TORMAR-285926 format. One record per atom (N, C-alpha, C): x, y, z. Coordinates in steps of 0.05 Angstrom, whole numbers, plus 5000, padded with zeros to 4 digits. Layout:
REM TORMAR-285926
XYZ
...
END
This chain:
REM TORMAR-285926
257634986014
256034766000
257934545992
257234305999
258834075991
257033855983
256933805956
255133605947
256633355938
259133335943
260733105935
259832875952
258832655939
257932425955
260032285970
262632335965
264732205980
265932376002
264632606008
265732776030
264832666056
266232746079
265532656105
262932786114
262433046105
260133196116
257533066108
257232966084
254732856075
254932556074
252632426079
252732136080
253432026052
255031826050
255831706025
253331566014
252631645988
250131515976
250331215974
248331095977
248130795974
248030755943
250230645933
250630625904
248530445891
247730225905
245730055893
243030195893
242330355913
239930495913
239930715891
242130845887
242331035866
242130905839
243230665836
243130515811
240230455804
238930355825
236030285819
234430535812
234930755827
233531005821
234131105793
236731075785
237531155758
236031005737
235830745740
234430585720
231530645718
230230685740
227330745740
226831025728
228431225738
228031495728
228831515698
230931385690
231731395663
229531285644
228331065652
226230945636
223931135631
223231285652
220931465651
221631725636
224131815639
224732085630
226632105606
227531875596
229631865576
228932025551
226531995541
225732145516
225732435520
224632525543
224432815548
227232925551
228932795567
231632895571
233232895545
232932695529
234332675504
233632905486
231032985486
230233215470
231633475480
231733485506
232833745518
235933755516
237133525514
240133535516
241433695493
240033705470
241133865448
241134155455
239534255473
239434535481
241234595505
242134385518
243434445544
246034595541
247634525522
250234665519
249734955512
247935015496
247335295489
246235445513
244435325527
243135455549
245035525572
246835345577
248635385600
251235535593
252335475570
255035585564
254935835545
252735885533
252636105514
250336295521
250036345547
247936545557
248636825547
246436975543
246837265536
247837405561
249337635556
250537775579
248537855601
246037925594
244138015614
242437785624
243037545618
241437315627
242237245657
240337135672
241037055699
243236845700
245036855717
247236665719
246836455740
244836485757
244136285776
241236325785
240136125800
237336135808
236736365826
238636455841
238036685860
237236935844
238336975821
237637205805
234837185794
233836945787
231136915780
229236975803
229836885826
228236965850
228137265854
230337395852
230437685856
228737825834
228937735809
227437865788
224437825791
223637595801
220737565807
219837745829
221337755850
220737945872
220538235863
222338315847
222438595836
219838645820
219038445804
216738485787
214138495804
214238405828
211938415846
212238655866
213938835859
214239085875
215239045903
216838845907
217938785933
220338975937
220339125959
222439315964
224439225986
223539046003
225138946025
225038636027
227438526032
227438246040
228838226066
227538116086
228538096112
229737816116
232037806130
233437556131
235337526154
236237286159
238637236174
240337056156
242737146150
244237036127
244936736133
244936576112
245836296113
246636206085
248436016083
249635936058
247535836038
245335706048
243335606030
242035816013
241836056024
240236266010
241936506000
244536486003
246336715995
245936815966
245536625946
245036735919
242636915917
240536855933
238137025933
238837315943
240137315966
240737565979
242537745962
244637615950
246437775933
245037875909
243237715897
241837795872
239938025880
238638015902
236738225910
238238495914
240538475927
242138715931
242838835903
243638665885
244638755859
242538905843
239938845847
237838975830
236239185846
237239255871
236039465885
233839385906
233539135912
231739055933
233439065958
232339215979
234039246003
233838996020
236238896026
236438656043
237038746072
235238666090
235338766118
235938516136
238238496146
238938266163
238338326193
237138136206
236238156233
237937966250
237437976277
238937816296
237537546302
235037516291
233637266296
231737226272
231436996263
229636936240
226737016246
225836986270
223137046276
222537346273
224537516278
224337806274
224037866243
225537716227
225337756197
222437716188
221137506199
218237456190
216437666201
216837746227
215137956238
215438216222
217838286213
218338516197
216938496170
217138266158
215638216132
212638246137
211738146159
208738176166
208038466167
209538636181
208938916183
208939056156
210938986139
210939106113
208439026096
207538776098
205138686085
202738846094
202538886120
200139036131
200139336122
202539456122
202639746117
202739806087
203739626071
204039676042
201739566025
200239376037
198139256021
199239056001
201838996003
203038805984
204038555999
205838425986
207038175999
209338256015
209738136039
212038166055
213837916052
216537966051
218237736044
220437706064
220837456074
223037386091
224337146078
227037136080
228636916070
230436816092
230336546097
231936436119
233336176109
235436106122
236935876115
235535616125
236535396116
235135136120
235235046149
233534856156
233634736182
232834916204
234634966223
234135156245
233235436237
234335526215
233535786205
230435786199
229535576187
226735546180
225135496205
225935316223
224335256246
224135506265
226135676265
225935906282
223636096275
222436066251
220436256242
217536156248
217335916260
214635796261
212635976276
213336086299
211436246314
210636496297
212436616283
211736846268
209936786244
210436556232
208736466210
205936406219
205736266242
203036226253
201636486261
203136666271
202036926277
200937066252
202437056231
201537166205
198937026195
198936766198
196536616190
194036716204
194236746231
191936826246
191337126244
193337286237
192937566232
192137616203
192137416186
191437446157
193237626142
195837586147
197837756133
199037596111
199237716086
200537586063
203637596065
204837376075
207737376078
208837136062
210937186047
212336986032
214936916049
215036666058
217336566071
218936396051
221436476046
223236326029
225136176047
225335916043
227135766060
229135616043
231635606052
233535436040
233135146046
234434966032
234034676036
236534536025
236934296036
238934116025
238434065996
240433995981
240233935953
238233705948
236733715926
234733525920
235933235921
238333205911
239532945909
240132825937
240633005957
241432905983
239232916005
236832985996
234632996015
234232716028
234032716054
233632466068
236032296071
238432396064
240832236066
242732346087
241732526104
243432626126
245032866120
244133016100
245533276093
245233476115
247033676115
246933876136
244334016137
243034036159
240534196164
238234096146
238233836142
236133726124
233833616140
231433736140
229033636153
226733656133
224533536140
222133546124
220633816130
221434026116
220534286121
217634326111
216934206089
214134236078
212134136097
212633906110
210733796129
210333996153
212434126161
212334306183
210534546178
210434636152
208734866145
206134806133
205534556130
203034486115
200634606128
200534596155
198134696169
198335006175
200735116170
200935406177
200735576153
200935486129
201135636105
198835566085
198035766069
196035716049
197135556026
199835566022
201135436000
203935376009
204935146003
207735076008
208734895986
211234945978
212234785955
215334795956
216434595943
219334585939
219934625909
221934775903
222634825875
224734615866
224034445847
225634215840
227634255818
227134455801
228934525778
229034835777
231134935764
231535225761
229235335744
228235195724
226135305707
223435335721
223235195745
220735225761
220735455780
222935595782
223035815803
220836025799
220736135775
218936355770
215936265772
215036055759
212235975762
211535905790
213235775806
212435725834
212235965851
214136145848
214036395864
211636565856
210936575830
208636745822
206136625834
205836365833
203436235845
203336275875
205536255889
205636295917
204736565925
205736775911
205037045919
202137095913
201136985890
198237025884
196536895905
197136655914
195636525934
195636675960
198036775968
198236935993
196537175994
196137305970
194637555969
191637515964
190837285954
188137235944
186337145968
183637175964
181837075984
182437186012
182537016031
183537106057
186537096057
187937326059
190837326057
192137156079
194537066074
196036906093
198736836084
200336706100
203136636094
203236406075
205436406059
206136176041
208936116044
209735866038
212535776042
213635656016
215935746007
217235625983
220035545992
220635285988
223235185995
225035155970
227535245973
229435245952
231835065958
231934815947
234334655951
236734805941
238934775953
241334935948
242234905919
241734685907
242834645880
241134785858
238734885865
237335045844
238035345847
239635415866
240235705870
243135775860
245035585862
247835655856
248335625826
250435745816
251135735787
251735445778
251335395753
251735125741
254435005747
256535175743
259235065745
259934985773
258735115794
259135045821
257634795829
255134765820
253634525824
255034285810
255734335786
257034115770
259534015783
261134205794
263734125807
263233965832
261134035847
260633905873
259033655871
257633625848
255833385847
257133155832
259333205817
260433005800
261532765817
260932535807
261932295821
264932245813
266532145832
269232085825
269431865805
271331885788
271531685765
272331415776
271431215762
272030945769
271630765745
272730525746
272730345722
270330155723
269030125746
266929925748
264330025736
262529825729
260029885718
258230055736
258430015762
256830165781
257730455781
260330505781
261330785780
260430925754
260530785733
259630905708
256730975707
255230785717
252230835719
251631065738
253031075760
252631295779
253431555766
255631565752
256431805739
254331895718
253431705702
251431765682
248731865696
248031735718
245531825731
245832115741
248132175754
248532455764
248632655741
249732585718
249632775695
246732825686
245232605685
242432635677
240932805696
241432775722
240232935743
240933235739
243533275735
244533555732
243333695708
243233545686
242133665662
239133735664
237633555677
234833615682
234433845700
236233875719
236134095739
236434375725
238034395704
238634645692
237434685664
236434485652
235434515625
233034705625
233034885605
230835085604
230935315624
233235325640
233335515661
233235795653
234535855631
234936145623
233036225601
231136055594
229136135572
227436345583
226636545566
224836765575
222336645587
221436765609
219036675623
217536905636
214936875639
213337095650
213937115681
214637345690
215037385719
213137595730
211137685715
209237885724
207337765744
206037935761
204137835781
201737705768
200837495780
198237365772
196037525786
193637505773
191337655785
190637565813
190037765830
189237705858
186137725859
184937515870
182037505871
181137475900
178737575905
177637555932
174537565930
173037445949
170137445946
168837715953
166637765941
165138015945
162237945950
160838115964
158038095969
156438115943
154437935940
152737955916
150738175918
149438235895
147338435893
145038375912
144138125913
141838045929
142638055958
145137975966
145938005994
146038296002
146938465985
146938755991
144238865996
142338785979
139538885981
138438786008
138738546016
137738456041
138838606065
141438676062
142738836083
141539126085
141139236062
139839506061
137239506075
135639296071
133039286084
133239266114
135139106124
135439076152
136439336165
138439456152
139639706163
137639936164
136039956144
134140176143
132040166164
131639926176
129639906198
130839926226
133439926227
134839906253
134640176269
134340146295
134140376313
136640406329
137940166335
140340166352
142639996338
143540096315
145639946301
148439986312
150139776309
152939796317
154639636296
157039756290
158839616273
161339546289
162239296287
164739216300
166739146277
168739296275
170639276252
173139126261
174038936246
176538796250
178638856228
180938736231
183138796213
182438776184
180738586177
180138536148
179238776133
178038976146
177039216133
179239386121
181739336131
183939496121
185439366098
184339136088
185738996066
185039156040
187039146021
186339245994
184039085983
182339205965
183139455950
181739705960
180139695982
178639925991
180640126005
180940365995
182540576010
181340636037
183040686057
182140746084
180440996085
181041196068
179541436068
176641386059
176341216038
173641156027
172041006048
173340826063
172040686084
171140876107
172841056114
172141246135
169741416127
169741506102
167541676093
164941516093
165041266086
162641096087
161541066114
163341026134
162540976162
161341246172
162641456166
161541726177
158841786164
158441706139
155841746127
153741566140
154341326146
152541146160
151941256189
153941356202
153541476229
153141276251
153641016245
153340806266
155540826287
155040766312
157240746331
159040516323
161640556325
163540366315
165540286337
166040016339
168139916356
170339816336
172839906342
175039836324
176939646338
177739436325
179639246335
181939186315
184139076325
186339006309
187339236292
187839176266
188939366249
187039606242
184439576250
182439786245
182840006264
184239966286
184640186305
185940426292
184740656297
186040896287
184840986261
183340826248
182240896221
180241136223
179041176246
177141406248
178541656261
181141646265
182541876277
182341866307
183142086320
183542086349
180842116365
179142286356
176742346372
174242366355
173742146339
171442146321
168842106338
166742236330
164242226345
162841956343
163541786324
162241526322
164041296333
166441356341
168241156353
167741126382
166840876390
166240816417
168440616427
169540676451
171940526459
171440346483
169140396498
168740256523
165940116524
165739926543
163239786549
162139646523
163839526508
162939396483
160839176489
161239016508
159338806514
156538906521
156439126537
153939236544
152439356520
154039486503
152839616478
151739396460
153139176456
152238976438
149738836448
149338826474
147038696485
144538886479
145039146477
142739326473
142139366444
144039306426
143739366397
141539186385
140039306365
138139136351
139339046323
141539166316
143039076292
146039106296
147438876291
150238866294
151538786267
153338946258
154838866234
157738786242
158238536238
160938436244
162638456218
164138656215
165638716190
168438616193
169038366185
171638256188
172238176216
170238166233
170638096262
169737816266
171237666282
170637376286
169637326315
167637156318
166537086344
168336876357
170736966365
172536796381
172636906409
174936866423
175136956451
174737256453
175337406432
175137696433
172237796436
170337626426
167437686429
166137476446
167737356464
166637146482
165236936466
166436866443
165436646425
162636696415
161836956416
159137026406
157137046429
157836976453
155936986476
155137266482
156637466476
155937736483
153937866464
153437716442
151337816422
148637736431
146837926429
144037886438
142537706418
140937526428
139337346411
137137516397
136537766407
134437926395
135538126375
138238106370
139438286351
139538156322
139138306302
139638226275
142638256270
143938036263
146938036260
147637986230
149038176219
150138156192
153238096196
154137866186
156937796188
158237786161
160437926158
161837936132
164737866138
165737666122
168437576126
169337436101
171837466093
172937336069
173137026073
173536956098
173936666103
171336546114
170436326101
167936196108
167936086136
170135956144
170335836170
170336056192
171636276188
171736486208
169036636208
167736656185
165036776183
163136666202
163136386204
161036246220
162136126246
164536216255
165736086278
163836116303
163335886315
161635866339
158735936334
157935956309
155036016304
153335766309
154535536311
153035296318
152535276348
153535466363
153335436393
152035686406
153335926401
152436156417
151136376402
151236386376
150036606361
149136516333
147436676321
146436616295
146436866277
147736866254
147537106237
144937096222
143737336219
141437366203
142237356174
144437486168
145637476141
148637426143
149637216130
152437146131
153637186103
155537356099
156637416073
159537346072
160337146055
163137106050
164037316030
165337516039
166237726021
168037926035
169038116020
170838316031
169238526047
170138566073
168638736091
168839036084
171239116075
171539406069
169739486046
169939346024
168339426001
165239386006
164639196024
161739176032
160739406045
162239536064
161439766078
161140016059
162940036040
162740246021
160240236003
159739975994
157339925978
154839975994
154839896019
152439936036
151840236039
153840396044
153440686046
152440806020
153540705997
152640815971
149740745965
148840515975
146040425969
144040555987
144940656010
143040786029
142841086024
142241155999
141941435991
139641576007
140341796019
138241936034
137741826062
139441626070
139041506096
139841696120
138241696141
138841846164
139441656188
141741666199
142341486221
141041576247
140641396266
139341456292
141441596309
141641856307
143742016319
143542016349
141241996360
140841996390
142241766403
142041516389
143241286398
146241306399
147341406377
150341436377
151241656396
149641866400
150442086418
150441976447
148441816454
148241716482
150641546488
151541376469
153741196474
156341356476
156541546460
158941716462
159141876488
156841966498
156942106523
157841906546
156741666546
157541466565
160441396563
161441396538
164241346532
166041546546
165141806543
166742026554
166842006584
164741916597
164741896626
166741686636
166841466621
168741256629
171641356624
172041506602
174741616597
175541806620
173641966629
174242146651
175041996677
173641776682
174341616706
177141496703
177741396679
180341296673
182541506676
181941746668
184041966670
184442036699
182542006716
182842066744
184841856758
184841616746
186641416757
189541486753
190141666734
192941736729
194141896751
192442016768
193542186789
194142026815
193441766815
193941606838
196941576843
197941626867
200741606873
201441316882
203741216873
204640956881
207340976896
207740806915
210240806930
212540706912
214640846911
217140766898
217140786868
214840736856
214840706827
212640886815
212640906788
210941096774
208240966767
206241136764
203641056756
203640996726
203140746718
203340686689
201340826672
198940896685
196941026669
197841316663
199141446682
200041726677
202241716655
203841526655
206041516634
204741486607
202641326604
201341286578
199741536570
198541666589
197141916581
199142126573
201342146587
203442346578
204442276549
204742016544
205741936517
203642006496
201041966502
198942026483
198842326477
199642486495
199542776490
201942876473
204042726471
206442826457
207142676431
205842446426
206642306401
205842466377
207242446355
206642586331
204242486317
203042646301
200542566286
201042326267
203542296258
204042076239
205141826254
205141826280
206341606295
204941346290
206741136287
205740866287
206440736313
204340606325
204640496352
204740186349
206840056359
207139776358
206639676386
204739486389
204039386416
205239106419
206839076440
208238816445
208438776475
206438646486
206538596515
203738516525
203638486552
201138396564
199738616579
200338646605
198838826622
199139106614
201639206612
202039486606
201139556578
201439376559
200439426532
197439416531
196139236547
193339236549
192139506558
193539626577
192639896586
193040096564
195140076549
195740266527
193440256506
192240026502
190139996482
187740176489
187340226515
185140396523
185940696523
188440756527
189341026533
190541156508
192041006492
193341136469
191441146446
191541366431
189741416408
191341426383
191441216367
192641236341
191341446324
192941606310
191841856299
190641796270
191041566259
190141516232
190141226226
189241146201
189240866194
192040756190
192240496197
194840346194
196940476211
196240576234
198040696253
198040546281
196940306280
196940126303
197639846294
199639726305
200439456298
200539276324
198839076325
199038886347
199238616335
199738406349
200038136338
197638026326
195238096338
192737976327
191837756346
190237576334
188737376350
190537176364
192937146356
194736946367
195837036394
195737296400
196737406425
199737366429
201237376409
204237306410
205737526423
207537456441
209537636450
212037616433
213437836430
215937836415
215837966387
213438076380
213138196354
214538466352
215138596375
215838876375
218038956356
220338826359
222738896343
222238876313
221038666304
220538616275
218338796265
216138826280
213939006270
215039296267
216539376288
217539646287
219539696264
221339496260
223139516237
221739536211
219839366205
218239376181
216739636178
215639726199
214039976199
215840226192
218140226205
219940446200
221140466172
221740236162
222540216133
220340296114
217840226119
215740296103
214940596105
215240706129
214540976134
216941126148
219041166133
221541276145
221141546158
219241706150
218941986162
217041976187
215841746192
213941736215
215441646240
214541756263
215441636288
214341356292
215941176301
215140906306
215740846336
213640796351
213840736380
213340446385
214940306399
214240036410
213440076439
211039976445
210239966473
210639686483
212739666500
213639396510
212739356539
212139106545
212239026573
215038936579
215738916605
218438836611
218838546606
216738386603
217038116594
217638086565
216038226549
216338206520
218738336509
219838546522
222338666512
224538476510
224638266527
226838076526
226937906500
224737896486
224637736461
226237876439
226238146437
227438276415
229138506420
230138536444
231838766450
234438756434
235338516426
237638496410
237438636383
234938686374
234538816349
235239106349
235939216373
237139486373
239639496358
241039276356
243339256338
242439296309
240239166302
239139186274
238339466269
236839586288
235839866285
238240046279
240340016294
242640196291
244040156264
244539906257
245939846232
244339936208
241739906209
240139966185
238740256188
239840406206
238840686208
235840696211
234840556230
231840556235
231640656265
231340926268
231241046295
228441016308
228040776319
225540716332
225540786361
223340856374
223140926402
221640696416
222840576436
221540376451
221140476480
218640436491
217940506518
217240256532
218840196553
218439946568
217039996595
214739886599
213439896624
214439676642
216339756659
217939556674
216839546704
215239326708
214239286736
215439026747
217538926736
219038686746
217138456749
215338416730
213338196733
211938136707
211237886704
209337806683
206537866695
205738126694
203438206710
200738096700
200438066674
197937976664
197337686675
199337526677
198937266688
198637276719
200437436732
200437456761
197737546772
196437726757
193837836767
191937606773
191937396757
190037186762
191236946777
193736886770
195036646782
195136666813
195936906822
196236936852
193636916866
191537056860
189037016876
187736746871
188036626846
186736376841
188236136853
190836146851
192435906857
194435956880
194636206889
196136266914
199136256910
200136296886
203036296881
203736476858
206036606861
207036776839
209336636824
209536366827
211736226815
211936296785
214336346776
215136416748
214036676738
212836826756
211737096747
213537326753
215537286771
217137506780
219637546763
220137796756
222537876742
224138076760
225838236748
227438436763
227138696748
227638916763
227639186750
230239216735
230439066714
232939046698
233439306683
236139366679
236939616666
236739576636
234339566625
234039516597
235139756580
235239986591
236340216577
239340176573
240740046591
243540006588
244039776567
242239586568
242439366547
242139486519
240239656516
239839786489
242339946481
243540076500
246040236494
248240046485
248339816497
250339616489
250039526461
247739536451
247239466423
247439706403
248139936415
248540176398
246340386399
244340346415
242140536418
242740736440
240640896446
240841096467
238741016488
239541006514
237740926535
237041146555
234541146564
233641336585
232441166607
232841256632
231441136655
229441336666
226941256669
224941436680
223841316705
224241456728
223341356754
222341576772
221941526797
220841746814
222741966816
225241916812
227342146815
226842366794
226042286770
225542486749
222742486739
220842396756
218042376748
216942646739
217642866752
216643126746
217543226718
219443086707
220543166681
219742956659
217642816664
216742596646
216442696617
214942906614
214443006585
217043116574
218643236589
221143346579
222943106569
223042896585
224642666577
223542536552
220942506550
219742396526
220342546501
220242826505
220742996482
223742976474
225542966494
228342936488
228842666473
227442456481
227742196467
226842216439
224742366434
223642406407
225742556390
226942766401
228842916386
231242756380
232142586399
234442416396
233942216373
231442106372
230641936350
230642066323
229742316322
229742466298
232542516288
234442506306
237242536299
238542276289
237042056291
237941816279
238641586298
238241626324
238841426344
236441266352
236540996353
234440836365
234340886395
232040896406
231740976435
230240766450
231040716476
229540556494
229240716520
226640756528
226040886553
225040676574
226540636594
226040426614
224440566638
221840516638
220140646658
219540456681
220340526705
219840356728
217040416739
215240236735
212440286742
211440106765
209440206779
208140036799
205739886786
204339746803
202039586795
199439736800
197639726780
194939856784
192839646782
190339716790
188239536787
186439586762
187839726743
186239816719
185139576702
186639356702
185839136684
185238876699
184238896723
183638646737
181638476722
182038216723
180338026709
180838026679
183238086670
183838096642
184837856629
185337636645
186337386633
184237246617
184837156593
182937016576
183736726576
181836546579
182236266578
180236136560
END
C-alpha cells in the first residue's frame, strides 16, 4: 500500500483541486470534526488491549457474530487485514486458485448451511473475476456476501493501482452494494448487507472496502501524510489530509452492535391459504413442481417432505429440491413432465419459475388451475402476460406454504390412482433408459452405463455437484440424490465452471460426506486447478469426467442444423494426469478396464476416504440419449 501523493505509483494529486475540496468540505464538516477531535487522541492512542487495532478486525468480528465459519479468497494486499483477522478469531480462511471459485464455494456454503456465504477478493481484477459467479448466485437466489478491496477513498479516480468503479459493476447483479467510507461504518454496513442478502428473495450483496479503512492508523497516517513545505498550498494540503485522516478513524473503536439484524420474508396470508385449500380439495389430477426456493430456511427439509407425503400429489423436483424425497419415493415423478402438466387439473408451482425450464409457461394447460408461490414478485408472474395465467398467485415462501397447506387439509385423501398411474409410466421409461446402458460403442465406453454404475455405489450421504452439459444432463436423469441438499447445480444461469467451488464448499460444510463432481470434459477445464486447493485444504473430493473430446451439447444441434462442428471438438486429454500434477490421484477408465468399472470406482472412493482428492477420467462415446436438448 502506498498512499503518499508524491510516489511514482500513484498519480500526484492536483493541489489546487485538493485545496478547493478542502475548503468546501471544511466549511460543511468543521463543527462536527471539531467536536470529535477531542476524542481522537484517546480513541487511537489509548485503546483497550482487547479493542480492534484495525478495520479488518471489525470485519472479522461481524462475520463471527453472524456464524460465518469460512471465508473463501484469493489473497491480495487490499484485503490482507480481513484475512489475518479472520484467521486470528477462528474463521477458516480458504484460498483458491481463482476468485470465481471463491464465490462458487461461498454459494455452496450458503445453500447447504442456510446462512450467508462469504468471499473476499482484492480490488480491480480480483473483483471483476467474480462477476459470473455473482450473477449465478443472483439467478440461483443464493445469499452470498462478496467483500471487495478498493483503492483508498482519497485516491479514487486518480489513477491508483487497480482502481475502477466497482459499485457500478455490481449494481444490477446484487441486492445491495456499498462502499465503506470510514472505519466506524464497517459494522453497520456489513450488518445491513447480510440482512438484505438473507431477507425476501435471497441473493448476493457487495461491500467495497477502501484500503485505508482496513489498515492500522499508524500505517495509514504514515502513508497519507503530505511532505512538509513552507508555502500556503502545502500547509492547506497538510491540514486537509489531517482532517481527512481524523474523520476516517474517529469513533472507530467505540462499542457498537455487531449482532445479526432480523431476516424477513413474505408469507401467504390466511385468505390466500383458504382459497388454495378450496382448489386443492376439488382437484382430481393435481401436480406439484418444486424449485430451489422450497429448500430455503426456515422450513426444515423433513417437515416439507412429511407435508408432501401427506398430500400425496405427484411431484417434480428441480434445482436444489432434487433429492428431498429420497431415492425411490412413490410420489416422485422424474419423466414426461410436459405430458403430465398438460393432463393435470391443478398445478402448484412451488418456487418454480415459468422461464425456459417450463417453456415460458407454454407447457401448462389453459384448463388447469394454477397456484403459483414465489418470494419474488417478478419471478412469480414471469411470462404470465403471454403464455399462462395463475388462478392464485402468492408472493410468499414456498416451503412454509406447502407445510401450511398440508396442515389445513385435515382428513384429506389424495387421488392415489392418478399418482400410481404416473409412477407406473415413470418406471417404464426408467426401464427403457436402463436398457440403453447395455449398448456397445466402438473404442469408447457407454456413458449411461458409467452413470448407472456410479448410482449403484455412491454413499447414502453423497453430495453430487453437477458441472457440465451433455454428460451432466444425462446424469440428472440417472443419478438419484439420496436426500435433501445432496444435489448442487448452477441453477437457471446454466453456468459452466461451478464444479471446483461448489465441491469445495460442500466438502467443508459436510466433511464426513462423499462429494462427487460430475464433470463434462469441457467444464473440467474451468476448475481443474482447484485440485491444488483440494489437496492443500484437505478436501478429498471425487471428480468423474465424462470425456468424449467434444462440447457435445452444442455439437448435437450445431452439426445437423448448420453443417459444421467448428469450435466443438476437443481432445481425449489426460485430465487424470493433470489432477496428479496438482497433488491429486488420477484414474483412467476406458475399454481396457471396462470390466472392472465398479472395482475402480470403489477403489477411488477408498482413496478419497484416505484423504486424497480423486479424478476419474472416463473415455466415453456419444449416445442419442439427449437429442434435441439445446435450449434457445
